[in-house]
C-alpha distance (Angstrom), angle and dihedral (degrees) to the residues before:
residue distance angle dihedral
X1 . . .
X2 3.79 . .
X3 3.72 124.5 .
X4 3.81 128.8 -152.3
X5 3.75 122.3 -167.0
X6 3.81 127.6 -156.0
X7 3.73 112.0 -161.2
X8 3.78 112.9 -156.4
X9 3.76 115.2 -175.2
X10 3.73 108.7 -149.0
X11 3.78 107.7 -136.0
X12 3.79 99.0 138.1
X13 3.74 133.6 77.9
X14 3.76 104.3 -154.9
X15 3.84 111.6 53.4
X16 3.73 137.7 172.9
X17 3.73 131.4 169.0
X18 3.77 89.8 -105.5
X19 3.84 93.5 50.5
X20 3.84 89.5 50.9
X21 3.77 93.0 48.7
X22 3.87 92.5 49.3
X23 3.78 91.0 54.0
X24 3.84 95.7 53.4
X25 3.77 125.1 92.8
X26 3.78 112.7 -111.8
X27 3.84 95.6 -104.7
X28 3.84 91.3 49.9
X29 3.80 90.3 45.5
X30 3.87 89.7 59.9
X31 3.81 89.1 56.9
X32 3.85 91.6 43.6
X33 3.75 91.0 53.4
X34 3.83 89.3 58.6
X35 3.81 94.3 53.4
X36 3.80 90.6 113.8
X37 3.82 89.9 60.7
X38 3.77 94.2 56.5
X39 3.84 123.8 91.1
X40 3.80 93.0 -136.7
X41 3.78 140.8 17.1
X42 3.81 114.0 -155.9
X43 3.84 116.4 -157.5
X44 3.74 120.8 -156.1
X45 3.79 139.6 163.6
X46 3.77 132.1 -177.6
X47 3.82 100.0 -73.9
X48 3.84 116.2 -17.6
X49 3.81 114.4 146.7
X50 3.79 114.4 -149.5
X51 3.80 89.9 -125.4
X52 3.80 89.1 61.0
X53 3.80 98.4 52.7
X54 3.80 114.4 115.6
X55 3.81 130.7 176.6
X56 3.87 86.2 -99.6
X57 3.84 93.9 51.3
X58 3.87 112.9 117.6
X59 3.79 91.4 -129.7
X60 3.82 90.7 50.5
X61 3.79 89.7 50.6
X62 3.81 89.2 49.9
X63 3.83 88.5 53.8
X64 3.77 91.9 48.1
X65 3.80 91.2 51.1
X66 3.78 96.8 50.0
X67 3.76 97.7 37.7
X68 3.81 104.4 34.8
X69 3.76 106.9 21.0
X70 3.83 103.8 31.2
X71 3.79 106.3 118.5
X72 3.86 92.4 176.0
X73 3.80 98.1 60.8
X74 3.78 140.3 13.1
X75 3.73 116.9 -142.1
X76 3.79 120.7 -135.8
X77 3.79 93.4 -137.2
X78 3.80 136.6 14.4
X79 3.85 109.8 -86.2
X80 3.74 116.1 -101.8
X81 3.81 129.3 -138.1
X82 3.86 123.3 -126.8
X83 3.73 104.7 -134.1
X84 3.82 112.9 -124.2
X85 3.78 97.8 10.2
């Protein structure tokens, strides 16, 4: 089984699937567009601890966007957070 990772640094407050896609290099965009085929999507930033995540956290909003509001792709499982970035 091969694994491909997409690292998205979360430096922005307002996010949509389209705005994420536009910011990705073409090679990464091809992987991003296959996110619905992957078993898991792991979200990380520079330093967020799981215990510190709130509904207003940027990383939580990113999860909401790609899991709940993504009309382009349906994920197989709810995205997971990497504790500590």
